[in-house]
FIKOL-68430 format. One record per residue: y, z, x of N, C-alpha, C in turn; residue in one letter; residue number from 1. Coordinates in nm, 2 decimals. Atoms other than C-alpha are relative to their C-alpha. Layout:
// residues N
[[Y, Z, X], [Y, Z, X], [Y, Z, X], "A", NUM]
...
//
This chain:
// residues 113
[[-0.11, 0.04, -0.03], [1.44, 0.48, 1.03], [0.06, 0.14, 0.07], "M", 1]
[[-0.08, -0.10, -0.06], [1.68, 0.72, 1.23], [0.08, 0.06, -0.08], "L", 2]
[[-0.09, -0.06, 0.07], [1.86, 0.97, 1.06], [0.07, -0.04, -0.11], "A", 3]
[[-0.08, 0.04, 0.10], [1.89, 0.81, 0.74], [0.12, -0.17, 0.00], "E", 4]
[[-0.04, 0.10, -0.05], [2.00, 0.48, 0.89], [-0.05, -0.13, 0.01], "S", 5]
[[0.06, 0.12, -0.02], [1.96, 0.09, 0.95], [-0.02, 0.00, 0.14], "D", 6]
[[0.00, -0.03, -0.17], [1.88, 0.22, 1.32], [-0.15, 0.03, 0.00], "V", 7]
[[0.13, -0.08, 0.04], [1.47, 0.21, 1.29], [-0.07, 0.10, 0.18], "P", 8]
[[0.08, -0.09, -0.11], [1.25, 0.42, 1.55], [-0.13, -0.05, 0.00], "V", 9]
[[0.14, 0.02, -0.08], [0.96, 0.29, 1.76], [-0.12, 0.09, -0.12], "P", 10]
[[0.09, -0.01, 0.09], [0.64, 0.29, 1.55], [-0.07, 0.11, 0.05], "E", 11]
[[0.08, -0.13, -0.05], [0.44, 0.67, 1.60], [0.07, 0.09, 0.08], "G", 12]
[[-0.16, -0.07, -0.12], [0.77, 0.81, 1.78], [0.07, 0.14, -0.10], "L", 13]
[[-0.06, -0.09, 0.12], [0.93, 1.13, 1.59], [0.11, 0.09, 0.09], "E", 14]
[[-0.11, -0.08, -0.07], [1.27, 1.27, 1.67], [-0.04, 0.15, 0.03], "T", 15]
[[0.03, -0.14, -0.01], [1.23, 1.58, 1.82], [0.14, 0.06, 0.09], "V", 16]
[[-0.12, -0.06, -0.01], [1.62, 1.61, 1.94], [0.10, -0.11, -0.03], "R", 17]
[[-0.11, 0.02, 0.03], [1.95, 1.52, 1.85], [0.11, 0.03, 0.03], "S", 18]
[[-0.17, -0.08, -0.02], [2.35, 1.54, 1.95], [0.08, -0.11, 0.02], "A", 19]
[[-0.10, 0.06, 0.03], [2.65, 1.39, 1.90], [-0.01, -0.10, -0.09], "D", 20]
[[-0.01, 0.15, 0.12], [2.56, 1.21, 1.58], [0.12, 0.02, -0.08], "I", 21]
[[-0.14, 0.05, 0.08], [2.87, 1.04, 1.39], [-0.08, -0.08, -0.09], "R", 22]
[[0.00, 0.10, 0.08], [2.90, 0.86, 1.11], [0.11, -0.02, -0.06], "R", 23]
[[-0.12, 0.04, 0.07], [3.12, 0.63, 0.96], [-0.01, -0.08, -0.13], "A", 24]
[[0.03, 0.08, 0.11], [3.17, 0.48, 0.62], [-0.13, 0.04, -0.05], "Q", 25]
[[0.21, 0.02, 0.02], [2.78, 0.64, 0.58], [-0.05, -0.09, 0.04], "G", 26]
[[0.08, 0.05, -0.09], [2.68, 0.47, 0.82], [-0.01, 0.08, 0.17], "T", 27]
[[0.02, -0.10, -0.13], [2.52, 0.65, 1.18], [0.08, -0.14, 0.08], "L", 28]
[[-0.09, 0.07, -0.14], [2.80, 0.51, 1.43], [-0.01, 0.05, 0.17], "S", 29]
[[0.04, -0.06, -0.14], [2.69, 0.72, 1.72], [-0.12, 0.09, 0.01], "G", 30]
[[0.08, -0.09, -0.02], [2.43, 0.95, 1.87], [-0.10, 0.01, 0.12], "G", 31]
[[0.08, 0.04, -0.09], [2.16, 1.02, 2.13], [-0.13, 0.07, -0.09], "T", 32]
[[0.10, -0.06, 0.09], [1.82, 1.09, 1.99], [-0.07, 0.00, 0.10], "F", 33]
[[0.10, 0.03, -0.10], [1.52, 1.16, 2.22], [-0.16, 0.03, -0.12], "L", 34]
[[0.14, 0.04, 0.09], [1.14, 1.08, 2.07], [-0.10, 0.02, 0.09], "L", 35]
[[0.13, -0.10, -0.07], [0.80, 1.22, 2.13], [-0.12, -0.07, -0.05], "A", 36]
[[0.10, 0.05, 0.10], [0.48, 1.05, 2.02], [-0.12, -0.08, 0.14], "G", 37]
[[0.09, 0.05, -0.09], [0.19, 0.87, 2.18], [0.06, -0.19, 0.04], "P", 38]
[[-0.06, 0.09, -0.05], [0.25, 0.54, 2.42], [-0.11, -0.07, 0.08], "V", 39]
[[0.11, 0.10, -0.08], [0.00, 0.30, 2.53], [0.05, -0.10, 0.10], "M", 40]
[[-0.08, 0.11, -0.04], [0.19, 0.00, 2.62], [0.13, 0.02, -0.03], "D", 41]
[[-0.13, -0.06, 0.06], [0.57, 0.09, 2.64], [0.07, -0.18, 0.00], "A", 42]
[[-0.04, 0.23, 0.03], [0.62, -0.39, 2.66], [-0.03, 0.03, -0.13], "G", 43]
[[0.03, 0.01, 0.10], [0.40, -0.37, 2.35], [0.09, 0.07, -0.12], "Q", 44]
[[-0.06, -0.11, 0.11], [0.58, -0.09, 2.14], [0.13, -0.03, 0.00], "L", 45]
[[-0.14, 0.00, 0.01], [0.89, -0.24, 2.24], [0.05, -0.17, -0.11], "L", 46]
[[0.05, 0.11, 0.11], [0.77, -0.57, 2.09], [0.02, -0.02, -0.15], "D", 47]
[[0.01, -0.03, 0.11], [0.72, -0.41, 1.80], [0.13, 0.03, -0.08], "E", 48]
[[-0.14, -0.04, 0.06], [1.06, -0.21, 1.74], [0.03, -0.12, 0.03], "T", 49]
[[-0.08, 0.16, 0.02], [1.24, -0.57, 1.88], [-0.01, -0.05, -0.17], "S", 50]
[[-0.01, 0.08, 0.13], [1.10, -0.70, 1.54], [0.09, 0.08, -0.12], "A", 51]
[[-0.06, -0.16, 0.07], [1.19, -0.39, 1.34], [0.11, 0.02, 0.01], "R", 52]
[[-0.14, 0.10, 0.00], [1.52, -0.46, 1.46], [0.06, -0.06, -0.06], "Y", 53]
[[-0.01, 0.11, 0.09], [1.59, -0.78, 1.37], [-0.04, 0.00, -0.15], "Q", 54]
[[0.01, 0.00, 0.15], [1.43, -0.76, 1.05], [0.11, 0.13, -0.08], "S", 55]
[[-0.08, -0.08, 0.08], [1.69, -0.48, 0.98], [0.15, -0.01, 0.01], "S", 56]
[[-0.12, 0.06, -0.03], [2.00, -0.69, 1.10], [0.03, -0.01, 0.12], "G", 57]
[[-0.05, -0.01, -0.12], [2.03, -0.64, 1.46], [-0.02, -0.11, 0.09], "W", 58]
[[0.07, 0.11, -0.11], [2.01, -0.91, 1.75], [0.03, 0.15, 0.09], "Q", 59]
[[0.05, -0.06, -0.11], [1.89, -0.85, 2.07], [0.09, -0.04, 0.15], "I", 60]
[[-0.09, 0.01, -0.10], [2.14, -0.83, 2.35], [-0.06, 0.03, 0.17], "V", 61]
[[0.07, -0.02, -0.15], [1.92, -0.72, 2.68], [-0.11, 0.01, -0.05], "Q", 62]
[[0.15, -0.04, -0.01], [1.57, -0.67, 2.71], [-0.03, 0.03, 0.13], "R", 63]
[[0.11, -0.01, -0.19], [1.32, -0.52, 3.02], [-0.12, 0.04, -0.02], "E", 64]
[[0.16, -0.06, 0.00], [0.96, -0.50, 2.97], [-0.06, 0.05, 0.00], "P", 65]
[[0.04, -0.05, -0.09], [0.77, -0.32, 3.09], [-0.20, 0.05, -0.03], "G", 66]
[[0.19, -0.03, 0.08], [0.37, -0.15, 3.09], [0.10, 0.15, -0.03], "L", 67]
[[-0.11, -0.16, -0.06], [0.56, 0.22, 3.23], [0.13, 0.04, -0.10], "D", 68]
[[-0.10, -0.01, 0.06], [0.89, 0.18, 3.12], [0.09, -0.19, -0.09], "R", 69]
[[-0.07, 0.15, 0.11], [1.09, -0.08, 2.82], [0.12, 0.01, -0.05], "A", 70]
[[-0.10, -0.03, 0.09], [1.40, -0.12, 2.72], [0.12, -0.12, -0.05], "A", 71]
[[-0.10, 0.12, 0.07], [1.65, -0.33, 2.50], [0.13, 0.07, -0.08], "A", 72]
[[-0.12, -0.04, 0.09], [1.98, -0.29, 2.37], [0.04, -0.16, -0.13], "T", 73]
[[0.03, 0.06, 0.11], [2.05, -0.40, 2.02], [0.18, -0.02, -0.05], "Y", 74]
[[-0.11, -0.02, 0.06], [2.37, -0.51, 1.83], [0.05, 0.00, -0.15], "A", 75]
[[0.02, 0.05, 0.19], [2.47, -0.50, 1.47], [0.15, 0.06, -0.02], "K", 76]
[[-0.14, -0.01, 0.00], [2.88, -0.53, 1.38], [0.03, 0.11, 0.10], "D", 77]
[[-0.06, -0.03, -0.12], [3.07, -0.30, 1.63], [-0.11, 0.07, 0.03], "T", 78]
[[0.15, -0.10, -0.03], [2.74, -0.07, 1.68], [-0.08, -0.06, 0.13], "R", 79]
[[0.08, 0.05, -0.05], [2.52, -0.09, 1.96], [-0.13, 0.13, 0.02], "T", 80]
[[0.04, -0.09, 0.05], [2.18, 0.08, 1.98], [-0.13, -0.05, 0.13], "A", 81]
[[0.08, 0.01, -0.15], [2.01, 0.12, 2.37], [-0.18, 0.08, -0.06], "R", 82]
[[0.11, -0.02, 0.04], [1.61, 0.15, 2.30], [-0.06, 0.03, 0.16], "V", 83]
[[0.04, -0.03, -0.14], [1.41, 0.33, 2.65], [-0.13, 0.07, -0.07], "E", 84]
[[0.15, -0.08, 0.02], [1.02, 0.36, 2.61], [-0.02, 0.04, 0.11], "I", 85]
[[0.08, -0.04, -0.13], [0.85, 0.56, 2.90], [-0.09, 0.09, -0.06], "L", 86]
[[0.16, -0.05, 0.00], [0.48, 0.56, 2.92], [-0.01, 0.11, 0.10], "R", 87]
[[0.10, -0.13, -0.12], [0.30, 0.86, 3.07], [-0.13, -0.01, 0.05], "R", 88]
[[0.18, 0.08, -0.02], [0.04, 0.71, 3.25], [-0.11, 0.09, 0.01], "A", 89]
[[0.13, -0.10, -0.01], [-0.17, 1.06, 3.29], [-0.01, 0.05, -0.17], "V", 90]
[[0.02, -0.04, 0.11], [-0.06, 1.17, 2.92], [0.07, -0.11, -0.03], "E", 91]
[[-0.06, 0.14, 0.16], [0.00, 0.82, 2.67], [0.05, 0.13, -0.08], "P", 92]
[[-0.02, -0.02, 0.14], [0.00, 1.06, 2.42], [0.10, 0.14, -0.03], "D", 93]
[[-0.14, -0.13, -0.03], [0.32, 1.30, 2.56], [0.09, -0.11, 0.04], "M", 94]
[[-0.10, 0.09, -0.04], [0.52, 0.99, 2.59], [0.16, 0.01, -0.08], "S", 95]
[[-0.14, -0.03, 0.08], [0.86, 0.96, 2.49], [0.14, -0.11, 0.05], "S", 96]
[[-0.11, 0.07, 0.01], [1.18, 0.75, 2.43], [0.12, 0.07, -0.05], "A", 97]
[[-0.10, -0.02, 0.07], [1.54, 0.76, 2.35], [0.09, -0.12, -0.07], "T", 98]
[[-0.09, 0.12, 0.00], [1.82, 0.60, 2.16], [0.09, 0.04, -0.02], "I", 99]
[[-0.07, -0.06, 0.04], [2.15, 0.60, 2.20], [0.09, -0.11, -0.09], "E", 100]
[[-0.10, 0.08, 0.11], [2.39, 0.46, 1.93], [0.15, 0.03, 0.01], "V", 101]
[[-0.15, -0.04, -0.02], [2.75, 0.40, 2.01], [0.06, -0.10, -0.09], "R", 102]
[[-0.08, 0.07, 0.06], [3.01, 0.23, 1.84], [0.14, -0.06, 0.08], "D", 103]
[[-0.10, 0.09, -0.11], [3.22, -0.05, 2.02], [0.15, 0.01, -0.06], "G", 104]
[[-0.14, 0.02, 0.03], [3.53, -0.03, 1.78], [0.05, 0.14, 0.02], "S", 105]
[[-0.04, -0.11, -0.06], [3.60, 0.37, 1.85], [0.01, -0.02, 0.16], "A", 106]
[[-0.06, 0.02, -0.13], [3.55, 0.30, 2.23], [0.17, -0.10, 0.02], "T", 107]
[[-0.10, 0.07, 0.00], [3.81, 0.01, 2.15], [0.14, 0.08, -0.07], "A", 108]
[[-0.13, -0.06, 0.06], [4.10, 0.23, 1.98], [0.02, 0.14, 0.07], "R", 109]
[[-0.05, -0.10, -0.08], [4.03, 0.50, 2.23], [0.05, -0.05, 0.12], "T", 110]
[[-0.08, 0.08, -0.15], [4.11, 0.27, 2.53], [0.11, -0.03, -0.03], "A", 111]
[[-0.13, 0.06, 0.00], [4.36, 0.13, 2.35], [0.13, 0.18, -0.03], "A", 112]
[[-0.10, -0.16, 0.00], [4.58, 0.51, 2.29], [0.01, 0.02, 0.13], "K", 113]
//
């Protein structure tokens, strides 16, 4: 799980950088995370990751499968999590992924001001 939260990380990938981490009431409510590790098939890893998100109570909002690039957006409560997995064809062991967590209620409060 990402930053001790309910946000799953794709299997085999490790967080190498994070930014803009926010928590609300003990829950990860925002942040951008860069992950690195081996990816042989981005679409297959996305399928496995989607199953982990769903078992943690997230719903799939959008899905973009592919061998070298796969992405999905998940929603839970007022939050969304966007996962993008990039397979490096020449060096698959040096592949990367990003996870962006956003809280829609914070955006709505800011827009209302």
